[in-house]
C-alpha positions as CSV (number, residue, x, y, z in Angstrom):
1,M,114.1,252.1,71.2
2,E,117.2,253.2,72.8
3,G,120.6,250.6,72.2
4,R,119.0,251.1,68.7
5,S,120.3,253.5,65.9
6,V,119.0,253.9,62.2
7,V,121.6,254.8,59.8
8,C,120.3,256.7,56.7
9,F,122.0,258.2,53.4
10,S,120.7,259.8,51.0
11,I,120.4,258.9,47.3
12,P,124.2,261.2,46.0
13,V,126.0,259.7,49.3
14,L,124.6,256.2,47.9
15,A,126.2,256.7,44.7
16,F,128.9,257.7,45.7
17,F,130.2,255.7,47.0
18,V,128.5,252.9,44.0
19,M,130.6,254.5,41.7
20,I,134.2,255.3,44.1
21,F,133.1,250.8,44.7
22,V,133.0,250.3,40.5
23,S,135.8,252.4,39.6
24,I,137.8,250.5,42.3
25,Q,136.2,247.2,40.5
26,A,137.9,248.5,37.3
27,N,141.3,249.5,38.1
28,F,141.4,246.0,39.7
29,S,139.7,244.9,36.0
30,S,142.2,246.3,33.8
31,A,145.3,245.0,35.6
32,A,148.0,243.9,33.3
33,T,148.0,240.3,32.2
34,D,150.5,238.2,30.8
35,S,147.4,236.2,28.5
36,I,144.7,236.4,26.2
37,S,142.2,233.3,25.5
38,A,140.7,232.5,22.3
39,G,137.4,235.1,21.4
40,Q,139.3,237.7,23.3
41,S,141.5,241.1,21.5
42,L,143.9,243.5,21.9
43,S,142.6,246.6,21.7
44,G,143.7,250.7,21.2
45,K,147.5,250.3,23.0
46,Q,146.4,247.6,25.1
47,T,149.8,244.8,25.9
48,I,150.0,242.6,27.3
49,V,153.0,241.5,29.4
50,S,154.5,238.3,29.7
51,E,155.6,238.0,33.8
52,D,158.6,238.6,34.9
53,G,158.3,242.2,32.6
54,T,160.5,240.6,29.9
55,F,158.1,240.4,27.1
56,E,155.3,243.3,25.8
57,L,153.2,242.6,23.0
58,G,150.8,244.3,21.6
59,F,149.5,247.0,18.6
60,F,151.1,250.3,17.2
61,T,150.3,252.8,14.0
62,P,153.8,253.9,12.2
63,G,154.5,257.7,12.7
64,V,154.1,257.7,9.0
65,P,151.1,260.9,7.9
66,K,148.1,259.0,5.8
67,V,148.9,255.2,7.0
68,L,146.3,253.6,8.7
69,S,147.7,250.2,8.9
70,R,148.1,248.6,12.9
71,R,151.5,246.7,13.0
72,L,152.6,243.8,15.5
73,R,155.1,245.3,18.3
74,L,157.5,242.4,20.7
75,T,159.9,244.4,22.3
76,G,162.1,243.2,25.2
77,N,163.9,243.5,27.7
């Protein structure tokens, strides 16, 4: 069996690399987008930014206490 090597990983090491891979994929999938399709929604502090970065569309909550409404905001540079 000379010339042949066997690589063994323990479960924690393998799990670590899987977590790193998944987190990298999650970062790429959450990258900014400039479009939205039917059935998709914006939530929380998500926004849509135009391709050239000129406009940003999203929702915000007014600073008035006890107001639970959300408002649409379109900002331009």
